[in-house]
C-alpha positions as CSV (number, residue, x, y, z in Angstrom):
1,M,-13.9,-29.2,-4.6
2,K,-13.3,-28.2,-0.9
3,T,-9.8,-27.4,0.3
4,D,-8.2,-29.6,2.9
5,D,-7.8,-26.5,5.1
6,S,-10.7,-26.6,7.6
7,S,-10.4,-22.8,8.3
8,V,-13.2,-20.6,7.2
9,P,-12.2,-18.5,4.1
10,V,-12.5,-14.7,4.5
11,T,-13.0,-12.1,1.9
12,L,-12.0,-8.5,2.6
13,L,-14.3,-6.1,0.7
14,G,-12.7,-2.7,0.3
15,G,-13.2,0.5,-1.8
16,F,-14.0,4.2,-1.3
17,L,-17.2,5.3,0.3
18,G,-19.8,5.4,-2.4
19,S,-18.1,2.9,-4.7
20,G,-20.9,0.4,-4.1
21,K,-19.6,-2.0,-1.4
22,T,-22.9,-2.0,0.5
23,T,-24.9,-2.6,-2.7
24,I,-22.6,-5.6,-3.5
25,L,-23.0,-6.8,0.1
26,K,-26.7,-6.7,-0.2
27,H,-26.7,-8.5,-3.5
28,I,-24.5,-11.3,-2.1
29,L,-26.8,-11.7,0.9
30,E,-29.9,-11.9,-1.3
31,N,-28.4,-14.3,-3.8
32,Q,-26.3,-16.7,-1.7
33,V,-27.1,-19.7,-4.0
34,G,-27.0,-22.1,-1.0
35,L,-23.9,-20.6,0.7
36,K,-23.9,-19.7,4.3
37,V,-22.1,-16.3,4.5
38,G,-21.2,-14.5,7.8
39,V,-20.9,-10.8,7.5
40,I,-18.8,-8.3,9.5
41,V,-19.6,-4.6,8.7
42,N,-16.6,-2.4,9.4
43,D,-17.9,1.2,9.3
44,V,-16.4,4.1,11.1
45,A,-19.4,6.4,10.5
46,S,-21.1,7.6,13.7
47,V,-24.5,6.5,12.3
48,N,-24.0,3.1,10.9
49,I,-26.5,3.1,8.1
50,D,-24.7,0.3,6.2
51,A,-25.1,-2.1,9.1
52,K,-28.8,-1.3,9.4
53,L,-29.4,-2.1,5.7
54,V,-27.5,-5.4,6.0
55,R,-29.3,-6.3,9.2
56,G,-32.6,-5.7,7.5
57,V,-31.6,-8.1,4.7
58,T,-30.3,-10.9,6.9
59,S,-33.3,-10.9,9.2
60,S,-36.0,-11.0,6.6
61,S,-35.0,-12.0,3.1
62,V,-32.3,-14.6,3.5
63,P,-33.5,-18.0,4.3
64,G,-31.2,-20.1,6.4
65,G,-29.6,-17.1,7.4
66,S,-26.3,-15.3,7.5
67,D,-25.1,-13.8,10.8
68,T,-24.0,-10.2,10.8
69,I,-21.7,-8.5,13.3
70,E,-21.5,-4.7,13.4
71,L,-18.2,-3.2,14.6
72,Q,-18.7,0.0,16.6
73,N,-15.1,1.0,16.5
74,G,-14.1,-0.6,13.3
75,C,-11.5,1.6,11.8
76,A,-8.8,-0.6,10.2
77,C,-6.8,2.1,8.5
78,C,-3.8,1.7,10.7
79,S,-4.1,-1.9,11.9
80,I,-6.6,-4.6,12.4
81,S,-8.4,-4.0,15.6
82,D,-9.0,-6.6,18.4
83,E,-12.6,-6.1,17.7
84,L,-12.3,-7.5,14.2
85,F,-10.4,-10.5,15.4
86,S,-13.1,-11.0,18.1
87,A,-15.8,-10.7,15.5
88,V,-14.3,-13.3,13.2
89,E,-13.9,-15.7,16.2
90,K,-17.5,-15.1,17.2
91,L,-18.8,-16.0,13.8
92,V,-16.6,-19.1,13.6
93,E,-17.7,-20.2,17.1
94,T,-21.4,-19.6,16.2
95,G,-21.1,-21.8,13.2
96,R,-19.3,-24.5,15.1
97,A,-21.8,-24.4,18.0
98,R,-24.8,-25.1,15.7
99,G,-22.9,-27.7,13.7
100,N,-23.4,-25.8,10.5
101,Q,-20.2,-23.8,9.8
102,F,-20.2,-20.8,7.5
103,D,-18.9,-21.4,4.0
104,H,-17.5,-17.9,3.9
105,I,-17.0,-14.8,6.0
106,L,-17.3,-11.4,4.3
107,V,-15.7,-8.4,5.9
108,E,-16.8,-5.0,4.7
109,L,-13.9,-2.6,5.3
110,S,-14.4,1.1,5.7
111,G,-13.5,3.3,2.8
112,V,-10.3,4.5,4.5
113,A,-9.1,1.0,5.5
114,E,-6.0,-0.4,3.8
115,P,-6.8,-4.1,3.0
116,S,-3.2,-5.1,2.6
117,I,-2.5,-4.0,6.2
118,V,-5.5,-5.9,7.5
119,K,-4.4,-9.0,5.7
120,S,-0.8,-8.6,6.9
121,N,-1.9,-8.2,10.5
122,F,-4.2,-11.2,10.1
123,E,-1.1,-13.2,9.0
124,R,0.8,-11.9,12.1
125,G,-2.0,-13.1,14.3
126,K,-1.8,-16.6,12.6
127,A,2.0,-16.6,13.2
128,A,1.4,-15.7,16.8
129,G,-1.1,-18.5,17.3
130,L,-4.2,-16.3,17.7
131,K,-7.2,-18.5,17.6
132,S,-9.3,-16.4,15.3
133,A,-6.5,-16.2,12.8
134,L,-6.0,-19.9,12.9
135,D,-9.8,-20.7,12.5
136,A,-10.1,-18.4,9.5
137,R,-7.9,-17.4,6.6
138,I,-7.9,-14.5,4.2
139,K,-8.8,-16.0,0.9
140,Q,-8.8,-12.8,-1.1
141,I,-9.1,-9.0,-1.2
142,V,-11.8,-7.5,-3.4
143,T,-11.6,-3.9,-4.2
144,V,-14.7,-2.1,-5.5
145,V,-14.1,0.8,-7.9
146,D,-16.7,3.5,-8.8
147,S,-16.3,3.6,-12.6
148,S,-18.1,7.0,-12.7
149,E,-15.5,8.6,-10.4
150,F,-12.3,6.7,-11.0
151,V,-10.6,8.8,-13.7
152,Q,-11.3,12.0,-11.8
153,Q,-10.0,10.4,-8.6
154,W,-6.9,9.1,-10.3
155,M,-6.0,12.6,-11.6
156,S,-7.1,14.3,-8.4
157,E,-4.7,16.4,-6.3
158,E,-7.0,16.3,-3.3
159,R,-6.3,14.7,0.1
160,L,-8.9,12.3,1.6
161,G,-9.7,14.9,4.3
162,E,-10.6,17.5,1.6
163,V,-13.3,15.3,0.0
164,S,-16.6,16.2,1.6
165,R,-18.4,12.9,0.9
166,L,-15.5,11.0,2.5
167,A,-15.7,13.1,5.7
168,P,-17.6,10.5,7.8
169,E,-14.7,8.0,7.2
170,V,-11.6,10.2,7.4
171,G,-11.9,11.6,10.9
172,Q,-8.6,9.9,11.6
173,D,-5.6,12.1,11.0
174,C,-3.7,9.2,9.5
175,A,-6.1,8.9,6.6
176,A,-7.1,12.6,6.2
177,A,-3.6,13.6,4.9
178,R,-3.4,10.8,2.3
179,A,-3.7,11.7,-1.3
180,V,-6.9,10.4,-2.9
181,S,-5.1,9.1,-6.0
182,E,-2.3,7.3,-4.0
183,F,-4.8,5.7,-1.7
184,L,-6.9,4.5,-4.6
185,A,-3.9,3.0,-6.3
186,E,-2.8,1.2,-3.2
187,Q,-6.3,-0.3,-2.7
188,I,-6.2,-1.7,-6.2
189,E,-2.6,-2.9,-5.9
190,A,-3.7,-5.0,-2.8
191,A,-6.6,-6.6,-4.7
192,D,-7.0,-10.1,-6.0
193,V,-10.3,-9.2,-7.5
194,V,-11.3,-5.7,-8.7
195,V,-14.9,-4.9,-9.3
196,L,-15.6,-2.0,-11.7
197,N,-19.0,-1.0,-10.5
198,K,-21.5,1.5,-12.0
199,V,-20.3,0.9,-15.6
200,D,-23.8,1.8,-16.7
201,M,-23.2,5.4,-15.6
202,V,-20.3,6.1,-18.0
203,D,-19.5,5.7,-21.6
204,S,-17.4,2.8,-23.0
205,S,-14.3,4.9,-23.3
206,T,-14.3,5.7,-19.6
207,V,-14.8,2.1,-18.7
208,K,-12.0,1.2,-21.1
209,T,-9.6,3.7,-19.5
210,T,-10.4,2.6,-16.0
211,A,-9.9,-1.1,-17.0
212,R,-6.5,-0.2,-18.6
213,I,-5.3,1.5,-15.5
214,V,-6.4,-1.4,-13.3
215,D,-4.8,-3.9,-15.7
216,G,-1.6,-1.8,-15.6
217,L,-1.4,-1.8,-11.9
218,L,-1.9,-5.5,-11.7
219,H,-0.8,-6.7,-15.1
220,E,2.0,-8.9,-13.7
221,K,-0.1,-10.1,-10.8
222,K,-2.7,-12.9,-10.9
223,H,-6.1,-11.1,-10.6
224,K,-9.7,-11.0,-11.8
225,L,-11.4,-7.9,-13.2
226,I,-15.2,-7.8,-13.1
227,E,-17.4,-5.1,-14.7
228,T,-20.8,-4.7,-13.3
229,S,-23.8,-2.4,-12.6
230,W,-25.7,-2.2,-9.4
231,G,-23.2,-4.4,-7.6
232,K,-24.5,-7.6,-9.3
233,I,-21.4,-9.8,-9.3
234,P,-21.3,-13.6,-9.9
235,I,-21.5,-15.0,-6.4
236,Q,-20.3,-18.5,-7.2
237,S,-17.1,-17.3,-8.9
238,L,-16.4,-15.1,-5.9
239,F,-16.9,-17.6,-3.0
240,S,-16.6,-21.1,-4.5
241,E,-13.6,-23.0,-3.0
242,D,-12.8,-24.0,-6.6
243,A,-12.5,-20.2,-7.3
244,E,-9.6,-19.6,-4.9
245,V,-7.8,-16.7,-6.5
246,E,-4.5,-18.6,-6.6
247,Q,-6.2,-21.4,-8.6
248,V,-8.5,-19.3,-10.8
249,A,-5.7,-16.9,-11.6
250,H,-3.8,-19.7,-13.5
251,E,-6.2,-18.7,-16.2
252,A,-6.6,-15.2,-14.9
253,K,-9.7,-14.6,-16.8
254,H,-11.2,-11.1,-16.8
255,E,-14.9,-10.8,-17.0
256,H,-14.5,-7.9,-19.4
257,E,-13.7,-8.3,-23.1
258,G,-12.0,-11.7,-22.4
259,H,-8.7,-10.3,-21.1
260,S,-6.2,-12.6,-19.6
261,H,-2.9,-12.5,-17.8
262,D,-0.3,-15.2,-17.7
263,E,2.4,-13.8,-15.5
264,A,2.6,-13.9,-11.7
265,C,3.3,-11.3,-9.1
266,H,6.4,-9.1,-9.4
267,D,7.0,-7.6,-5.9
268,P,10.5,-6.4,-5.6
269,H,10.5,-4.9,-2.2
270,C,8.0,-6.4,0.3
271,Q,7.2,-3.5,2.6
272,D,5.2,-3.7,5.9
273,Q,4.3,0.0,6.6
274,S,4.0,-0.8,10.3
275,H,7.7,-1.8,10.2
276,E,10.0,1.1,10.8
277,H,12.7,0.0,8.5
278,H,10.8,-1.8,5.7
279,H,13.4,-4.4,5.0
280,A,12.5,-7.5,7.0
281,H,10.8,-9.6,4.4
282,S,11.7,-12.4,2.1
283,H,11.6,-11.7,-1.6
284,D,13.4,-12.9,-4.6
285,E,15.0,-11.0,-7.5
286,H,11.9,-11.3,-9.7
287,C,9.5,-9.7,-7.3
288,D,8.6,-6.2,-8.5
289,D,6.0,-4.6,-6.2
290,P,7.8,-2.1,-3.9
291,H,4.9,-1.8,-1.6
292,C,3.8,-5.4,-0.8
293,T,2.5,-5.8,2.8
294,D,1.7,-9.5,2.7
295,Q,4.0,-11.1,5.3
296,A,3.0,-14.5,4.1
297,H,4.0,-13.8,0.6
298,G,7.2,-15.6,-0.1
299,H,7.6,-14.0,-3.6
300,S,8.8,-17.2,-5.1
301,H,6.5,-17.3,-8.1
302,S,7.6,-18.5,-11.5
303,H,7.5,-16.0,-14.4
304,E,7.1,-16.7,-18.1
305,Q,9.1,-14.4,-20.3
306,Q,6.3,-13.2,-22.5
307,K,4.1,-10.2,-22.8
308,T,0.8,-10.0,-21.1
309,T,-2.4,-9.2,-22.9
310,A,-2.3,-5.7,-21.5
311,E,1.2,-5.1,-22.8
312,E,0.4,-6.5,-26.2
313,K,-2.7,-4.4,-26.6
314,I,-1.6,-1.0,-25.3
315,G,2.1,-1.3,-24.4
316,I,1.6,-1.4,-20.6
317,S,4.7,-2.7,-18.9
318,S,6.7,-2.4,-15.7
319,F,10.3,-2.6,-14.7
320,V,12.3,-2.1,-11.6
321,Y,15.2,0.4,-11.4
322,R,18.0,-0.6,-9.0
323,A,21.3,1.1,-8.1
324,R,23.8,1.1,-5.2
325,R,24.9,4.7,-5.3
326,P,23.0,7.7,-3.9
327,F,21.2,10.2,-6.2
328,D,22.5,13.7,-6.3
329,T,19.6,15.5,-4.8
330,D,19.8,18.6,-7.1
331,R,20.0,16.5,-10.3
332,L,17.1,14.2,-9.2
333,F,14.8,17.1,-8.3
334,K,15.6,18.8,-11.6
335,L,14.6,15.5,-13.4
336,V,11.3,15.3,-11.4
337,K,10.6,19.0,-11.9
338,S,10.9,18.5,-15.7
339,W,8.4,15.6,-15.6
340,P,5.5,16.8,-17.9
341,I,2.5,16.0,-15.7
342,P,-0.6,17.4,-17.4
343,R,-2.4,20.3,-15.5
344,K,-5.3,20.8,-17.9
345,D,-7.5,18.2,-19.8
346,A,-5.8,15.6,-17.7
347,E,-8.6,13.1,-18.2
348,T,-8.4,13.4,-22.0
349,Y,-4.7,13.0,-21.8
350,L,-5.0,9.9,-19.6
351,Y,-7.5,8.3,-22.0
352,K,-5.2,8.9,-25.0
353,L,-2.1,7.7,-23.2
354,L,-3.8,4.4,-22.4
355,N,-5.8,3.8,-25.5
356,D,-4.1,5.5,-28.5
357,R,-0.9,4.0,-29.8
358,E,-0.3,6.9,-32.2
359,F,-0.5,9.4,-29.3
360,I,2.1,7.4,-27.4
361,K,4.4,7.2,-30.5
362,G,4.1,10.9,-30.9
363,K,5.7,11.8,-27.6
364,E,9.3,12.7,-28.5
365,E,11.9,13.0,-25.6
366,T,13.1,16.6,-25.6
367,S,14.4,16.4,-22.0
368,D,15.1,13.8,-19.4
369,G,11.8,14.5,-17.8
370,R,9.9,13.9,-21.0
371,V,10.9,10.2,-21.0
372,L,8.8,9.8,-17.8
373,Q,5.6,11.1,-19.4
374,P,4.2,7.6,-20.2
375,V,4.6,6.6,-16.6
376,F,1.2,6.6,-14.7
377,R,2.4,4.9,-11.5
378,S,5.8,4.7,-9.9
379,K,6.8,3.9,-6.3
380,G,9.7,2.6,-4.2
381,F,12.6,3.7,-2.1
382,I,15.5,6.0,-2.9
383,W,18.8,7.1,-1.4
384,L,19.8,10.8,-1.5
385,D,23.2,12.2,-0.9
386,S,21.6,15.0,1.1
387,M,20.0,12.5,3.6
388,P,22.5,9.6,3.4
389,T,21.2,7.7,6.4
390,R,17.5,8.0,5.7
391,I,15.1,6.2,3.4
392,R,12.8,8.3,1.2
393,Y,9.6,6.7,-0.1
394,W,8.8,7.7,-3.7
395,S,5.2,7.6,-4.7
396,H,3.6,8.9,-7.9
397,V,0.0,8.5,-9.1
398,G,-1.5,10.6,-11.9
399,R,-0.7,14.2,-10.9
400,Y,0.4,13.3,-7.4
401,F,4.1,13.0,-6.5
402,A,5.7,12.8,-3.1
403,L,8.9,11.9,-1.4
404,E,8.3,11.0,2.3
405,D,10.6,10.0,5.1
406,A,10.5,6.2,5.8
407,G,13.0,5.8,8.6
408,K,16.6,4.8,8.6
409,W,18.3,2.2,6.5
410,W,19.2,-0.9,8.4
411,A,22.8,0.0,7.8
412,D,22.3,3.2,9.9
413,T,20.4,1.8,12.8
414,E,21.8,0.9,16.1
415,E,23.5,-2.5,16.1
416,K,21.3,-3.7,19.0
417,L,18.2,-3.4,16.8
418,L,19.6,-5.7,14.1
419,E,20.6,-8.1,16.8
420,A,17.1,-7.9,18.2
421,V,15.7,-8.8,14.8
422,K,18.2,-11.7,14.5
423,V,17.0,-13.1,17.8
424,A,13.3,-12.4,17.4
425,S,13.0,-13.4,13.7
426,P,16.0,-15.2,12.2
427,S,14.2,-15.6,8.8
428,D,13.7,-11.8,8.6
429,Y,17.3,-11.2,9.6
430,E,18.5,-13.6,6.9
431,A,16.3,-11.9,4.3
432,I,17.9,-8.5,5.2
433,M,21.4,-9.9,4.8
434,K,20.7,-12.0,1.7
435,D,18.3,-9.8,-0.3
436,D,19.0,-6.3,0.8
437,W,22.6,-6.1,2.0
438,E,25.5,-5.6,-0.5
439,G,29.0,-4.3,-0.2
440,E,30.2,-1.3,1.8
441,F,26.8,0.5,1.9
442,G,24.7,-2.3,3.3
443,D,21.1,-2.0,2.4
444,R,21.3,1.6,1.2
445,R,20.1,1.6,-2.5
446,Q,17.7,2.8,-5.1
447,E,14.7,0.5,-5.8
448,L,11.9,1.9,-7.9
449,V,9.1,0.3,-9.9
450,F,7.7,2.1,-13.0
451,I,4.4,1.2,-14.6
452,G,3.3,2.9,-17.8
453,A,2.0,2.7,-21.4
454,G,4.6,2.8,-24.1
455,M,7.5,3.4,-21.8
456,K,11.1,3.5,-23.1
457,E,12.7,1.6,-20.3
458,E,16.3,2.2,-21.4
459,A,15.8,5.9,-21.8
460,I,14.3,6.1,-18.3
461,R,17.2,4.1,-16.8
462,K,19.7,6.4,-18.4
463,A,17.9,9.5,-17.1
464,L,18.0,8.1,-13.6
465,D,21.6,6.9,-14.0
466,R,22.6,10.5,-14.8
467,C,21.2,11.5,-11.4
468,L,23.5,9.1,-9.5
469,L,26.8,10.4,-8.0
470,T,29.8,10.0,-10.2
471,E,33.0,8.1,-9.1
472,E,34.6,11.5,-8.3
473,E,31.5,12.6,-6.3
474,M,31.6,9.3,-4.4
475,V,35.0,10.2,-2.9
476,K,33.6,13.2,-1.2
477,F,30.3,11.5,-0.3
478,R,32.1,8.7,1.6
479,Q,33.8,11.4,3.8
480,E,30.5,13.2,4.4
481,L,28.7,10.0,5.2
482,E,31.3,9.2,8.0
483,Q,30.7,12.7,9.4
484,V,26.9,12.3,9.4
485,I,27.1,8.9,11.1
486,E,29.5,10.3,13.7
487,A,27.2,13.3,14.3
488,E,24.1,11.1,14.7
489,S,25.8,9.0,17.3
490,N,26.6,12.1,19.4
491,P,23.4,14.0,20.4
492,R,23.6,17.7,19.8
493,F,21.8,18.6,23.0
494,K,22.1,17.5,26.6
495,V,19.5,17.4,29.5
496,G,18.5,20.9,30.5
497,D,19.2,22.5,27.1
498,K,16.6,25.0,26.1
499,V,15.3,24.2,22.6
500,V,12.4,24.9,20.2
501,C,10.6,21.9,18.6
502,Q,8.5,21.7,15.5
503,C,4.9,20.8,16.5
504,G,3.1,22.4,13.5
505,T,4.7,25.6,14.8
506,W,7.9,26.1,16.7
507,L,7.3,25.7,20.4
508,P,9.8,26.3,23.3
509,G,10.8,23.6,25.7
510,V,13.6,21.9,27.7
511,V,15.3,18.6,27.0
512,I,14.5,16.3,29.9
513,K,15.8,12.9,28.6
514,I,18.3,11.6,26.1
515,G,17.1,8.5,24.3
516,Y,13.4,8.0,24.7
517,R,10.9,5.3,23.7
518,E,7.3,4.6,24.2
519,P,6.4,1.3,26.0
520,D,4.4,-0.1,23.0
521,W,7.0,0.6,20.3
522,P,8.1,-2.5,18.4
523,I,11.6,-3.6,19.2
524,T,12.7,-2.7,15.6
525,K,11.8,1.0,16.1
526,P,14.8,3.0,17.3
527,D,14.8,5.2,20.3
528,A,13.8,8.9,19.8
529,P,16.8,11.0,20.5
530,Y,15.1,13.3,23.0
531,Q,12.1,13.8,25.3
532,V,11.2,17.4,25.7
533,K,9.0,19.2,28.1
534,L,7.3,22.2,26.5
535,E,6.6,25.4,28.4
536,D,3.0,24.5,28.8
537,G,3.9,21.3,30.5
538,T,3.3,18.9,27.6
539,L,5.7,16.1,27.2
540,I,6.7,15.2,23.6
541,Y,9.4,13.2,22.0
542,V,11.6,14.4,19.1
543,P,11.8,11.7,16.3
544,F,15.0,12.9,14.7
545,D,18.0,14.9,15.9
546,E,17.8,17.3,12.9
547,D,17.1,21.0,12.5
548,D,13.8,20.3,10.9
549,F,12.6,18.9,14.2
550,I,14.6,20.5,17.0
551,R,16.8,23.6,17.3
552,P,18.6,25.6,20.0
553,R,16.5,28.3,21.5
554,K,17.9,31.7,20.8
555,G,18.2,34.1,23.7
């Protein structure tokens, strides 16, 4: 049955280089079963072999023909490009002009593209009235996983830029520094459909482990999981209007071992990574994914209070930890340091953790860190006493763990920025006040989601609670917070001061402006405290008025 929406459905096809995206694309084009599919190849390689392969298929072997557009500058790792919008519009116009519109548009993303950001920006285009975004809609995100590489990638400590076979796609600095395991997890978390490809190349235990991890990441989100070899996926179930993910997922059938999932999405902290402060989205109290980037996602799903198949079979579950006091930095780091992340035989450990109940039961907690051992994915935002005005993004996958700066809390931004949000987007402002703001500390808080097999939730909560400041410590903290806020409102340097700035190494320069911003910065991004002219004449801006970024020049 066709949807009443006349816009053309779009599928975003993502996954690492070598996972089999092009093979799947070729299979779809050769087996369209009467569908008219337009194709956009998004490849950042200098020699676009993928597009040549697709072009060969569409020109010779597909009767009635699909149209293919090749993007020459198609990197979508940071944001959707104008070129992609234009390509979508061109395909829609082509179909309209010949009176035979495409049934579907398939966009092959580069291996370093983030599908969630592409989808989020497409929704922004729709909200802004952009024609291409109104004529087409993102139906689903399909992430392709290489079953023969997945477990190694999950436990990898490498960065994307360190993986030689990914080199053609990670020339962008923004992608090169990303951890392989974290990027892999985020591609899966964004998916509505996950294709486990190349299952013929591994044994059943490896496929089982891979499927368990995918189920764990998505076990409270409506999704489909398809196991395949040579990219041969069922075309009708992927593209049929009756197979809209939102509809099919009511059953949430998995095409492996008959798995099913009955619960909806749990996204607790919708986060648009292009947004400086990460707090301008609507979400309800049941939403448990701290890294949701879908701006159209209202997070108002219903949830049945029952265990999913994954949880019943292997104890996979998730929960959100929330608190309104800062962590004591020393106590939290001590907890993280005692987290027993395996260094050797990591793949064997991962398999046992996800498939062997007796192995899980045998893990006794001998320290606070030990209770975290069953956790295979955790993420969210934390508040530290040592950095009271700044958000730290917590991300853990396999062996990888990082705490990264994510800007200031709304409570610590300039009042004019909040006012600007209130005027530009009243709904976002209302969400900040309603969902994020509470008591004397505003939106400052702890909000972490943990996903694991056989986790002892109460023990983990208690371990984290012990890292929070005590009532006595809060007295001193309040005083220190006032001092920090006062210091941040009064710049340490004035125009003409000689300084050194951290630019990979410390370089000398002179402050030439207080309060600087680039013309294209969004209104929600605060001014940089200083613009500095380095001794070689280069102009830079200093993002934060902190010793880690700018210091007085000695002598």
